[in-house]
C-alpha positions, 0 to 999 in steps of 0.5 A, spaced: 453 749 214 448 746 210 443 740 212 438 736 208 431 737 208 425 733 205 424 739 199 432 741 199 437 744 203 437 749 210 443 753 209 447 758 214 452 763 214 456 766 220 460 772 220 464 776 225 466 784 224 469 789 228 471 796 228 469 803 230 465 805 224 457 805 225 456 801 219 460 795 221 453 791 222 451 793 215 457 790 212 456 784 216 449 783 214 452 784 207 457 779 208 451 774 210 446 775 205 451 775 199 454 768 201 447 765 202 445 768 195 451 765 192 448 758 194 441 760 191 438 763 197 432 767 195 428 768 202 433 770 208 433 770 215 438 774 219 440 774 227 445 779 230 449 780 236 452 787 238 457 787 243 461 794 245 466 795 250 465 796 257 466 803 257 462 805 251 455 808 251 449 805 250 447 810 244 453 806 240 449 799 241 443 803 238 446 806 233 449 800 230 442 797 231 439 802 227 443 801 221 442 794 221 435 794 222 434 800 216 438 796 212 434 789 212 428 793 211 431 796 204 434 789 202 428 785 204 431 781 209 428 778 215 431 780 221 429 774 226 432 777 232 437 783 235 441 781 241 446 786 245 450 787 250 457 789 253 464 786 254 470 787 259 475 784 253 473 788 247 477 794 244 472 796 240 465 794 238 463 787 235 457 785 230 456 777 230 451 776 224 448 770 222 443 768 216 439 762 215 435 760 208 432 754 205 434 752 198 431 747 192 435 741 191 440 742 186 445 738 182 452 742 184 456 743 178 463 742 179 469 746 175 474 743 171 481 744 168 481 750 162 474 753 165 475 761 166 475 764 173 472 771 172 471 777 178 465 781 178 466 788 181 472 789 184 478 787 189 479 790 196 472 795 195 469 793 202 476 794 205 477 801 201 470 803 205 471 800 211 478 804 212 476 810 210 470 810 215 475 808 220 480 813 218 476 819 215 480 824 219 487 822 216 485 821 209 481 829 210 488 831 210 490 828 203 484 828 199 479 832 197 472 832 199 469 830 193 475 824 192 472 822 199 465 823 197 466 818 190 469 813 195 463 813 199 458 812 193 460 805 192 457 803 199 451 800 196 455 796 191 457 791 198 450 788 197 450 783 190 444 779 191 441 781 184 448 781 181 449 774 183 442 772 180 444 775 173 451 772 173 447 765 175 442 766 169 448 767 164 451 761 165 456 762 171 457 757 177 461 756 183 459 763 185 464 765 191 464 772 194 471 775 196 471 775 204 476 775 209 483 776 207 481 778 200 481 776 193 488 772 194 485 768 200 478 766 196 482 764 190 486 759 195 480 756 198 477 755 191 483 752 188 484 747 194 477 746 195 476 743 188 482 740 188 485 744 182 490 749 180 490 756 178 493 760 172 492 768 173 493 774 171 494 779 176 493 785 172 487 783 170 484 783 177 480 790 177 481 794 183 478 801 184 483 807 184 480 810 190 482 803 193 489 804 190 490 811 193 487 809 200 492 802 200 497 807 199 496 811 204 496 806 210 501 801 206 495 796 206 495 790 200 488 791 196 489 784 194 489 782 201 483 786 203 476 784 204 471 785 199 464 784 201 460 785 194 465 783 190 465 775 188 468 770 184 465 765 178 466 760 174 464 760 166 465 755 161 463 760 155 467 767 157 465 771 151 458 770 152 458 771 159 462 777 159 458 780 153 451 779 158 455 782 164 456 788 160 449 789 157 447 788 164 452 794 167 456 789 171 463 790 172 467 783 170 474 781 168 476 775 166 482 773 171 485 766 169 483 759 168 483 752 172 489 748 171 489 740 172 495 740 177 495 743 185 499 750 183 496 756 184 500 761 179 499 768 179 503 772 173 505 779 173 508 781 166 514 776 166 514 775 174 511 768 176 509 767 184 505 762 187 499 764 191 500 763 199 496 760 204 491 766 206 494 771 211 490 775 216 486 781 212 490 787 211 484 791 214 485 789 221 492 793 220 489 800 221 487 799 228 491 801 234 489 804 240 482 805 242 478 811 240 474 815 245 468 812 247 
């Protein structure tokens, strides 16, 4: 949401995240902060509401709040308010994160047919982290401690405020975080909102090998899995942009182009398919019966 002020705009963003992990609040804060940063926000205010099931312990709330306060301090985000409580209708914890920021008046640049769409970082990354946290005991039966440690090493990557700033300085525009429903959902929404088509190469969409392994274990689609911290952008001079991102140490891949029709094509070798309407996020496929309190 945005509304105009005398000096620019006030923008806001909200996300709702559920799960058993102690870190779900951190992912919610990252999702909101990144989404606001994608629109050029610098100083971001955050408010949080934590709800747990009636049978949950108060220590659960304290743990979630502690991790949220810690990450807001580390990332220089202003934590405006934290509310908490219990609900009889919940099966697991729910965190609602709202963010607000002021941005200067800027001229919005619209994508055009022929311009490149790039992916910064990796599809499904956040989903991989969340699945690992929720199902770590099962994963320990198949994977080594070193492999699981490698997965957890990607946790800081869910914040991309600095990377977005560098991408914008290098000429990228139309930045979009990959949220609910994964990269396929975000590409669909991007094309629909811009009134353009897409011609994409599936093999150019970067995945971490760890994401592939975790998704295979639980039969999840990594392209339909949330990826806070990874984002899409539009560029005109792709060669220059890719070079600058490489110099900055930011993983980037050119995944396709906008077209002048409404077709949203994704190619996989000789196979051609169309991107469907957004499906439910694959991460939620791992939840079944409630865990212990």
